[in-house]
N, CA, C and O of each residue as an XYZ file, in Angstrom:
292
protein
N       0.832     -1.171      0.000
C       0.000      0.000      0.000
C       0.886      1.247      0.000
O       1.933      1.280      0.647
N       0.446      2.275     -0.740
C       1.203      3.512     -0.892
C       0.830      4.460      0.245
O      -0.345      4.616      0.578
N       1.841      5.085      0.831
C       1.594      6.004      1.950
C       1.042      7.335      1.442
O       1.145      7.669      0.262
N       0.459      8.071      2.368
C      -0.083      9.402      2.050
C       1.017     10.318      1.504
O       0.781     11.057      0.547
N       2.202     10.279      2.093
C       3.324     11.117      1.662
C       3.740     10.770      0.241
O       4.051     11.666     -0.544
N       3.752      9.488     -0.103
C       4.156      9.090     -1.455
C       3.109      9.518     -2.483
O       3.459      9.943     -3.584
N       1.823      9.408     -2.130
C       0.764      9.855     -3.037
C       0.870     11.360     -3.262
O       0.724     11.834     -4.389
N       1.118     12.096     -2.211
C       1.262     13.544     -2.320
C       2.452     13.897     -3.204
O       2.370     14.782     -4.056
N       3.571     13.182     -2.985
C       4.767     13.417     -3.819
C       4.458     13.149     -5.283
O       4.865     13.924     -6.149
N       3.744     12.064     -5.575
C       3.412     11.722     -6.965
C       2.530     12.793     -7.610
O       2.735     13.154     -8.768
N       1.554     13.296     -6.862
C       0.666     14.330     -7.390
C       1.447     15.611     -7.645
O       1.300     16.228     -8.701
N       2.266     16.012     -6.700
C       3.074     17.220     -6.866
C       4.000     17.071     -8.068
O       4.156     17.999     -8.862
N       4.611     15.901     -8.194
C       5.509     15.654     -9.328
C       4.758     15.791    -10.648
O       5.258     16.432    -11.573
N       3.583     15.211    -10.753
C       2.789     15.302    -11.982
C       2.392     16.745    -12.288
O       2.439     17.179    -13.439
N       2.003     17.480    -11.251
C       1.606     18.881    -11.436
C       2.793     19.706    -11.927
O       2.651     20.510    -12.848
N       3.947     19.514    -11.324
C       5.132     20.286    -11.713
C       5.546     19.930    -13.139
O       5.858     20.820    -13.931
N       5.552     18.637    -13.476
C       5.925     18.222    -14.841
C       4.947     18.791    -15.863
O       5.363     19.297    -16.905
N       3.659     18.711    -15.574
C       2.653     19.235    -16.496
C       2.795     20.743    -16.657
O       2.722     21.268    -17.768
N       2.999     21.430    -15.544
C       3.168     22.883    -15.597
C       4.387     23.260    -16.425
O       4.322     24.163    -17.259
N       5.494     22.572    -16.196
C       6.715     22.858    -16.956
C       6.489     22.636    -18.442
O       6.937     23.437    -19.262
N       5.804     21.565    -18.796
C       5.529     21.273    -20.204
C       4.688     22.378    -20.839
O       4.998     22.854    -21.932
N       3.626     22.782    -20.150
C       2.739     23.809    -20.708
C       3.413     25.174    -20.761
O       3.236     25.913    -21.729
N       4.177     25.512    -19.739
C       4.894     26.788    -19.749
C       5.900     26.807    -20.901
O       6.066     27.829    -21.566
N       6.568     25.680    -21.133
C       7.497     25.593    -22.259
C       6.801     25.795    -23.590
O       7.315     26.495    -24.463
N       5.642     25.191    -23.753
C       4.879     25.363    -25.004
C       4.428     26.805    -25.182
O       4.493     27.359    -26.280
N       3.969     27.407    -24.086
C       3.552     28.808    -24.156
C       4.736     29.695    -24.530
O       4.590     30.615    -25.334
N       5.902     29.427    -23.954
C       7.099     30.215    -24.283
C       7.455     30.069    -25.757
O       7.859     31.041    -26.394
N       7.310     28.864    -26.304
C       7.575     28.671    -27.739
C       6.593     29.483    -28.583
O       6.982     30.100    -29.575
N       5.338     29.480    -28.191
C       4.330     30.239    -28.935
C       4.664     31.729    -28.903
O       4.624     32.407    -29.930
N       4.995     32.229    -27.711
C       5.316     33.655    -27.574
C       6.565     34.004    -28.365
O       6.599     35.026    -29.051
N       7.592     33.166    -28.278
C       8.833     33.432    -29.011
C       8.577     33.434    -30.513
O       9.110     34.279    -31.233
N       7.775     32.505    -30.983
C       7.440     32.463    -32.406
C       6.672     33.697    -32.833
O       6.915     34.247    -33.907
N       5.742     34.134    -31.992
C       4.962     35.328    -32.315
C       5.854     36.567    -32.358
O       5.714     37.405    -33.248
N       6.764     36.680    -31.401
C       7.683     37.819    -31.386
C       8.532     37.819    -32.653
O       8.728     38.866    -33.269
N       9.034     36.655    -33.044
C       9.851     36.567    -34.255
C       9.050     36.988    -35.489
O       9.568     37.688    -36.359
N       7.791     36.562    -35.561
C       6.959     36.940    -36.704
C       6.689     38.439    -36.727
O       6.716     39.058    -37.790
N       6.429     39.029    -35.556
C       6.186     40.466    -35.488
C       7.423     41.235    -35.936
O       7.319     42.193    -36.703
N       8.598     40.815    -35.457
C       9.845     41.485    -35.849
C      10.065     41.351    -37.354
O      10.487     42.305    -38.006
N       9.781     40.174    -37.907
C       9.930     39.958    -39.357
C       9.004     40.896    -40.129
O       9.416     41.498    -41.120
N       7.760     41.021    -39.680
C       6.803     41.904    -40.354
C       7.228     43.362    -40.274
O       7.084     44.105    -41.244
N       7.751     43.776    -39.124
C       8.238     45.153    -38.985
C       9.404     45.389    -39.940
O       9.489     46.444    -40.568
N      10.295     44.417    -40.051
C      11.414     44.536    -40.985
C      10.942     44.623    -42.424
O      11.462     45.418    -43.207
N       9.949     43.798    -42.777
C       9.396     43.854    -44.138
C       8.742     45.203    -44.408
O       8.874     45.756    -45.499
N       8.041     45.726    -43.415
C       7.419     47.042    -43.569
C       8.479     48.116    -43.776
O       8.325     48.978    -44.640
N       9.542     48.074    -43.001
C      10.617     49.055    -43.147
C      11.245     48.960    -44.539
O      11.534     49.979    -45.165
N      11.452     47.738    -45.017
C      11.996     47.552    -46.363
C      11.070     48.174    -47.402
O      11.530     48.852    -48.320
N       9.764     47.945    -47.258
C       8.797     48.537    -48.191
C       8.859     50.063    -48.156
O       8.800     50.711    -49.201
N       8.978     50.636    -46.961
C       9.048     52.099    -46.837
C      10.288     52.631    -47.545
O      10.210     53.620    -48.273
N      11.444     51.975    -47.335
C      12.672     52.407    -48.004
C      12.526     52.315    -49.524
O      12.939     53.226    -50.242
N      11.944     51.223    -50.015
C      11.773     51.057    -51.465
C      10.828     52.110    -52.034
O      11.070     52.643    -53.117
N       9.746     52.414    -51.305
C       8.816     53.440    -51.787
C       9.470     54.811    -51.795
O       9.249     55.600    -52.714
N      10.273     55.101    -50.780
C      10.970     56.396    -50.736
C      11.927     56.509    -51.921
O      11.983     57.546    -52.582
N      12.681     55.440    -52.185
C      13.611     55.470    -53.315
C      12.867     55.610    -54.632
O      13.312     56.337    -55.520
N      11.736     54.920    -54.769
C      10.940     55.029    -55.995
C      10.414     56.452    -56.158
O      10.384     56.981    -57.269
N      10.002     57.069    -55.058
C       9.538     58.457    -55.120
C      10.648     59.401    -55.526
O      10.424     60.332    -56.299
N      11.848     59.167    -55.007
C      12.991     60.011    -55.386
C      13.321     59.849    -56.866
O      13.620     60.829    -57.550
N      13.267     58.610    -57.361
C      13.525     58.382    -58.797
C      12.449     59.045    -59.654
O      12.752     59.620    -60.700
N      11.194     58.964    -59.213
C      10.101     59.589    -59.974
C      10.269     61.100    -59.991
O      10.044     61.741    -61.018
N      10.666     61.677    -58.850
C      10.889     63.120    -58.793
C      12.028     63.513    -59.725
O      11.941     64.522    -60.426
N      13.099     62.716    -59.733
C      14.245     63.025    -60.595
C      13.860     62.922    -62.067
O      14.325     63.713    -62.889
N      13.010     61.949    -62.404
C      12.557     61.801    -63.790
C      11.648     62.950    -64.210
O      11.615     63.320    -65.383
N      10.911     63.514    -63.259
C       9.957     64.574    -63.577
C      10.620     65.939    -63.676
O      10.061     66.843    -64.297
N      11.778     66.112    -63.089
C      12.470     67.402    -63.139
C      12.998     67.643    -64.549
O      13.531     66.735    -65.187
N      12.847     68.859    -65.021
C      13.376     69.148    -66.363
C      14.898     69.070    -66.351
O      15.555     69.372    -65.354
N      15.417     68.666    -67.466
C      16.877     68.573    -67.590
C      17.477     69.972    -67.545
O      16.885     70.914    -68.071
N      18.636     70.117    -66.926
C      19.240     71.446    -66.864
C      19.580     71.939    -68.270
O      20.056     71.186    -69.119
N      19.322     73.217    -68.483
C      19.602     73.826    -69.783
C      21.035     74.330    -69.765
O      21.438     75.081    -68.877
N      21.799     73.897    -70.769
C      23.177     74.349    -70.873
C      23.207     75.478    -71.905
O      22.817     75.292    -73.058
N      23.668     76.635    -71.479
C      23.748     77.795    -72.353
C      25.178     77.936    -72.833
O      26.120     77.964    -72.041
N      25.319     78.023    -74.136
C      26.658     78.205    -74.711
C      27.034     79.669    -74.548
O      26.384     80.545    -75.120
N      28.072     79.939    -73.777
C      28.458     81.306    -73.492
C      29.734     81.684    -74.254
O      30.473     82.575    -73.835
N      29.979     81.010    -75.355
C      31.169     81.385    -76.136
C      30.895     82.682    -76.892
O      29.780     82.903    -77.365
N      31.909     83.538    -77.005
C      31.723     84.820    -77.738
C      31.570     84.623    -79.233
O      31.408     85.595    -79.970
């Protein structure tokens, strides 16, 4: 027959193991979510840089070419 102390130890052990397992899974979920958020922020920043460069190129294309005046006598 199992003593009261041994039953209590077994229950505590199961609770701690289960808690550790679930906390580990939750940490993996959170870490994965953080990584995805950081990736999305990086992609957004890349898009902003590309749009800014495209706008600068469009502005440069729209500017009239400088007029060169021949100043020879």
